[in-house]
C-alpha positions in Angstrom: -107.5 -88.0 187.6 -104.1 -88.8 186.2 -101.3 -90.2 188.4 -97.8 -89.1 187.6 -94.6 -91.1 188.1 -91.7 -89.7 190.1 -89.8 -89.1 186.9 -92.7 -87.3 185.3 -93.0 -85.0 188.4 -89.3 -84.3 188.4 -89.5 -83.4 184.7 -92.5 -81.2 185.2 -90.8 -79.3 188.0 -87.6 -79.0 186.1 -89.4 -77.7 183.0 -91.4 -75.2 185.1 -88.3 -73.9 186.8 -86.3 -73.5 183.6 -89.2 -71.8 181.8 -89.7 -69.4 184.8 -86.0 -68.6 184.8 -86.0 -67.9 181.0 -89.1 -65.7 181.4 -87.5 -63.8 184.3 -84.4 -63.2 182.2 -86.5 -62.0 179.2 -88.3 -59.6 181.5 -85.1 -58.3 183.0 -83.6 -57.7 179.6 -86.7 -55.9 178.2 -87.7 -54.0 181.3 -84.4 -52.8 182.9 -81.7 -50.3 182.2 -78.1 -50.5 183.2 -76.4 -47.5 184.8 -72.9 -46.9 186.0 -72.7 -47.4 189.8 -70.7 -44.2 190.4 -72.0 -41.7 187.8 -75.5 -43.2 187.4 -75.0 -42.6 183.6 -77.1 -44.8 181.4 -75.2 -47.6 179.6 -77.4 -48.6 176.7 -74.9 -50.8 175.0 -73.8 -52.7 178.1 -73.6 -56.5 178.2 -74.5 -58.6 181.2 -72.1 -61.5 181.6 -71.8 -64.4 184.0 -68.9 -64.5 186.5 -66.2 -67.0 185.7 -67.3 -70.5 186.9 -70.8 -69.5 187.8 -72.8 -71.7 190.2 -75.5 -73.9 188.8 -78.8 -71.9 189.1 -81.0 -75.0 189.7 -78.7 -76.9 192.0 -77.3 -74.0 194.0 -80.2 -71.6 194.2 -83.6 -73.2 193.2 -83.3 -76.6 194.8 -82.3 -75.3 198.2 -85.3 -72.9 198.1 -87.6 -75.7 197.2 -86.1 -77.9 200.0 -87.0 -75.2 202.5 -90.6 -75.7 201.4 -90.3 -79.5 201.8 -89.8 -80.3 198.1 -86.8 -82.5 197.7 -85.1 -82.8 194.3 -82.6 -85.6 193.7 -80.8 -85.7 190.4 -81.3 -89.0 188.5 -78.0 -90.3 187.2 
């Protein structure tokens, strides 16, 4: 059985999270439609854009969720 270093584990988790996020985005783009909130009209040429100064998805969303499960991620600087 292989033993992983702390850095290898961090890299594995980071890669897994990033790939899961990319796959979720791909799924969302391919499997959803955008409609106007008021008219419910289909908007086939709509773009989805990030808000100005978006939060960091890993640091602000994923890491806190992992911490609730007892998995602590500390950035290596």
